[in-house]
C-alpha positions as semicolon CSV with decimal commas, in nm:
position;residue;x (nm);y (nm);z (nm)
1;M;1,998;2,691;-3,244
2;Y;2,076;2,317;-3,221
3;L;2,333;2,380;-2,953
4;K;2,072;2,560;-2,744
5;I;1,827;2,266;-2,777
6;I;2,094;2,011;-2,687
7;F;2,206;2,222;-2,390
8;S;1,842;2,248;-2,270
9;L;1,798;1,871;-2,295
10;I;2,115;1,805;-2,099
11;I;2,004;2,041;-1,821
12;L;1,661;1,880;-1,817
13;L;1,816;1,533;-1,782
14;F;2,035;1,641;-1,492
15;K;1,755;1,830;-1,323
16;T;1,494;1,556;-1,323
17;N;1,523;1,197;-1,224
18;L;1,265;0,956;-1,360
19;L;1,150;0,739;-1,075
20;Y;0,948;0,429;-1,127
21;A;0,663;0,355;-0,884
22;L;0,759;0,457;-0,530
23;S;0,750;0,834;-0,534
24;Q;0,862;0,885;-0,174
25;D;1,024;0,719;0,123
26;I;0,780;0,485;0,292
27;S;0,792;0,355;0,646
28;L;0,514;0,131;0,767
29;T;0,458;-0,094;1,064
30;I;0,164;-0,328;1,016
31;M;0,000;-0,446;1,337
32;V;-0,137;-0,802;1,351
33;R;-0,268;-1,026;1,627
34;S;-0,046;-1,331;1,592
35;T;0,233;-1,484;1,389
36;L;0,020;-1,796;1,351
37;G;-0,261;-1,638;1,151
38;T;-0,315;-1,532;0,794
39;E;-0,293;-1,167;0,903
40;Y;0,079;-1,213;0,964
41;I;0,131;-1,381;0,626
42;L;-0,059;-1,097;0,458
43;A;0,153;-0,834;0,637
44;K;0,478;-1,007;0,540
45;S;0,352;-1,048;0,182
46;I;0,271;-0,676;0,159
47;C;0,626;-0,600;0,274
48;K;0,764;-0,845;0,017
49;V;0,581;-0,696;-0,283
50;L;0,658;-0,340;-0,171
51;D;1,023;-0,440;-0,149
52;R;0,995;-0,574;-0,505
53;E;0,848;-0,238;-0,613
54;L;1,142;-0,064;-0,444
55;E;1,389;-0,282;-0,638
56;V;1,215;-0,188;-0,964
57;S;1,222;0,176;-0,859
58;H;1,596;0,157;-0,790
59;S;1,664;-0,008;-1,125
60;Y;1,511;0,300;-1,290
61;G;1,727;0,539;-1,091
62;G;1,510;0,594;-0,787
63;S;1,667;0,648;-0,448
64;N;1,367;0,615;-0,218
65;T;1,367;0,387;0,084
66;L;1,120;0,143;0,230
67;E;1,097;0,029;0,589
68;C;0,828;-0,232;0,637
69;N;0,779;-0,418;0,965
70;T;0,513;-0,613;1,152
71;R;0,419;-0,569;1,514
72;L;0,218;-0,805;1,729
73;D;-0,064;-0,722;1,967
74;D;-0,289;-0,989;2,121
75;S;-0,606;-0,784;2,124
76;V;-0,800;-0,658;1,824
77;D;-0,945;-0,388;2,048
78;E;-0,595;-0,265;2,132
79;I;-0,491;-0,272;1,766
80;I;-0,794;-0,067;1,662
81;K;-0,744;0,173;1,954
82;K;-0,380;0,231;1,852
83;I;-0,484;0,297;1,491
84;E;-0,761;0,534;1,605
85;Q;-0,519;0,725;1,828
86;N;-0,256;0,741;1,551
87;Q;0,002;0,550;1,757
88;F;0,038;0,314;1,461
89;Q;-0,092;0,370;1,112
90;Y;-0,154;0,023;0,964
91;A;-0,314;-0,304;1,069
92;I;-0,460;-0,617;0,917
93;I;-0,756;-0,765;1,100
94;K;-1,048;-0,992;1,030
95;K;-1,336;-0,800;0,885
96;S;-1,576;-0,967;1,130
97;D;-1,373;-0,830;1,425
98;L;-1,410;-0,481;1,288
99;F;-1,784;-0,507;1,227
100;E;-1,851;-0,616;1,585
101;R;-1,735;-0,274;1,705
102;P;-1,922;0,054;1,682
103;S;-1,845;0,244;1,364
104;N;-1,549;0,475;1,387
105;L;-1,487;0,778;1,173
106;S;-1,107;0,766;1,193
107;L;-1,059;0,415;1,050
108;R;-1,021;0,373;0,675
109;S;-0,992;0,065;0,459
110;I;-0,694;0,037;0,227
111;L;-0,754;-0,307;0,077
112;N;-0,983;-0,602;0,129
113;F;-0,820;-0,948;0,136
114;P;-1,060;-1,238;0,077
115;A;-0,825;-1,513;0,196
116;D;-0,933;-1,803;0,423
117;N;-1,138;-1,538;0,609
118;D;-1,211;-1,187;0,496
119;Y;-0,936;-0,955;0,617
120;V;-0,910;-0,582;0,585
121;F;-0,595;-0,372;0,564
122;I;-0,685;-0,060;0,763
123;S;-0,529;0,273;0,837
124;N;-0,603;0,599;1,009
125;Q;-0,767;0,868;0,796
126;N;-0,474;1,101;0,873
127;V;-0,218;0,893;0,680
128;D;-0,101;1,078;0,370
129;A;-0,310;0,979;0,066
130;N;0,000;0,965;-0,158
131;V;0,161;0,704;0,069
132;I;-0,153;0,489;0,051
133;K;-0,160;0,535;-0,326
134;D;0,205;0,418;-0,350
135;I;0,126;0,113;-0,134
136;N;-0,168;0,026;-0,360
137;F;0,042;0,068;-0,676
138;G;0,313;-0,152;-0,526
139;I;0,067;-0,429;-0,445
140;M;-0,126;-0,413;-0,773
141;N;0,186;-0,391;-0,988
142;H;0,301;-0,718;-0,832
143;L;-0,037;-0,884;-0,785
144;L;0,063;-1,199;-0,972
145;E;0,359;-1,252;-0,740
146;F;0,139;-1,168;-0,439
147;R;-0,114;-1,432;-0,541
148;Y;0,152;-1,704;-0,543
149;L;0,295;-1,623;-0,200
150;H;0,027;-1,832;-0,029
151;N;-0,238;-2,073;-0,156
152;S;-0,524;-1,878;0,007
153;F;-0,418;-1,567;-0,190
154;F;-0,462;-1,729;-0,531
155;E;-0,807;-1,577;-0,589
156;F;-0,691;-1,220;-0,526
157;S;-0,779;-0,988;-0,813
158;E;-0,814;-0,618;-0,876
159;S;-1,190;-0,641;-0,835
160;N;-1,193;-0,816;-0,497
161;L;-0,910;-0,621;-0,330
162;I;-1,065;-0,277;-0,370
163;V;-1,416;-0,313;-0,235
164;K;-1,642;-0,036;-0,113
165;Q;-1,792;-0,167;0,206
166;E;-1,910;-0,057;0,549
167;I;-1,558;0,066;0,628
168;P;-1,495;0,382;0,425
169;L;-1,209;0,362;0,177
170;H;-0,903;0,572;0,243
171;L;-0,869;0,876;0,015
172;G;-0,540;0,734;-0,117
173;T;-0,718;0,413;-0,223
174;L;-0,986;0,616;-0,398
175;K;-0,720;0,817;-0,584
176;F;-0,537;0,500;-0,674
177;S;-0,858;0,336;-0,796
178;N;-0,932;0,632;-1,023
179;E;-0,582;0,629;-1,174
180;W;-0,575;0,250;-1,208
181;G;-0,921;0,247;-1,367
182;N;-0,812;0,512;-1,619
183;G;-0,534;0,285;-1,743
184;K;-0,244;0,438;-1,551
185;R;-0,108;0,095;-1,451
186;R;0,259;0,185;-1,447
187;R;0,358;0,538;-1,362
188;F;0,660;0,755;-1,387
189;T;0,698;1,043;-1,148
190;E;0,941;1,330;-1,199
191;V;1,141;1,406;-0,889
192;D;1,360;1,715;-0,864
């Protein structure tokens, strides 16, 4: 009887791998207008905290990968057009630049960044909700570190990053918000 239980536990341990945080490989290229603006600092900071989440994931036995890059484009109109057409999936732009355009059904807000200006981290609605949820968990799990990456980020908090506004929230952000609000701050995912 005991031998059967021990054998079952050993098989269960070999079959499943407990993975902390990042539950899949993530590749993102965040489009910004210039290297001189806060958008670029935000994009690099997102990559930094997601990389930190990947390190934590690896220390718990995870084997997922992260590829996080920034790409420059001089025109906000071109950035939004590329997101709408699914050529790129992520961008950080000033909220005022987005509101000056006609509303678009394909753009979704991931996070709101009230830095020196109000910035919004946007995506296309077709991006997988689980990827967006992982990005949100990575940022929120390392929010304290994120806040100290730049002096204009110091006021970032859970309540002012996830804001329902004129830009509809991405489904992944909504799922994340529900889990985070229900106390699921750190998560373990079983991966076969």
